[in-house]
C-alpha positions, 0 to 999 in steps of 0.5 A: 519541517520539524517533528509535530509536538505533542504529549505522547502516551507513556510507553508501557501503558497497558491500556494501549495494548487493549486498543489492538483489535487484530494481529494479521500475520500476512500469507507468504506467496513465492512469485517465481523467486520473489516473495510477497507478504499479503495481509490484506484481504484476509480471513480476519478482515477485509478492509481497513478504511480504504485499503482492501489489499496490502502486500509487502514485496520483498526484500528480495535480491535479483542478480545480473538478468533477474527482474519483475515482470508482471505483464499487462493486466486489468484493473477496475473500482480501485486505486493502486499505491506503489511505494518503494524502500529499495529497488526500482520498477518500471510502470506502464499503463493504458493512459500512455504512462511510462515511467520508473518508481525509486524509493521514496516516490509515489505512483497512484493509478486510479483505475475508475472504470477501467485501466491496464497496466504492466510492472517490470524491471527495466533492461538497464537495471536487469542487467545490473541487478538490484535489491527490491523492498516495497509495498503495493496496496489497493484502495478501493473507490467510494461508490461515487467514483468507482465508474470515474475516468482512470487516471495516473499521478507520479509524485517525487520524493520532493512533493511529499510532506516529511516530519522528522525529529526525535528518532523518528522520520515520517513521509506522508504517501496519501492523505492527511496526518499529523497536520499535513495533506499529501499531494497524492489526492483520493476521494475518501478520508484516509492517511497512508504514511511511512515512519522510519523509527531509531531505537527508544523513539516513540511514535503517536498515532491519534484516533483521528480516524475510525479505522487505523492500523500500522504493518510492521515491515521491518524491526521490533517495536513495543505497544503497551508493554507487548513486543511485536516483530516485522511481518505483522499488521496491527488493527487498532480499536477506534477512539484510542490514541496509541503510542509506538515504542521502537525497541530497535531500528524500524520501518512501519507503514501507517494506514487507515481511514474512515469506514467504506461506504459498504462491503466490496467484491474482490476477485482477481485485479477487480474491486467493486460494490457490485458483483455484476460489474466484476462479472462484466469486468471479466467478460471484457478482459476475456474479449479483449475490450480493455485498452492496450498499453503502449510500449507493452503490447505483445503480452498479457495475463489471461483471464484466471478461468479456474477462479 
């Protein structure tokens, strides 16, 4: 489909700078030769819409024989969204789901009352080596869905709405934006999209949702005459229309939604509106009461006793 026509704000308008509420610089973590940058949660902000966890994975290069091995671990009260720019990762979960995710596809795993999954590099991919670059986000479920049945959905590239033209390409991952709705359903008003911009392209972001942010995965952009580099999460105030001008080739993740129905507790891999529910999940994992992952039954990540 063609790009949605609109009247963009004038680049360099100083009022656009006033619309930026926070600039969050992610914390870098080395996970055994694989770097992630964690933008959420941060000391400045717990959530943006339903988004409560946001990790940039890589970019990293795995040589032959190397790969990712995230052993089986549990989740409650959230949905995970895995989206890759480069590379491939094998997902398995306690529902019996087993498939690889590739660039431009979406894995949406809803933990609800409890799910266990693993993320690994498949043996054939490990032999050849690969580049890895992507985003993993967690979305807190509304209170009405925290104890829902776990579920898993995979959506191919062709299933996701795509708008392009005028030097910009947007792929909608979850929710609704720019008049389109993703088949990846989530029970709270939100949006999540990838935007790839050529130099000089202007991307508008309307105030359709109270909470909005842009994560700059790579490149350099101008907002209201101020320049921002890759590896920053820009959180906008509600009510103002934003104009993003690409100074270089740039890749952005657009995210946000309506405010959640109250704060959340987050501990390890558990998210809940109730601390007591997290405590019970901790004990369930300690006692082995979660389901196992078919095809990945021999290993697991122990409960972190020091947290």
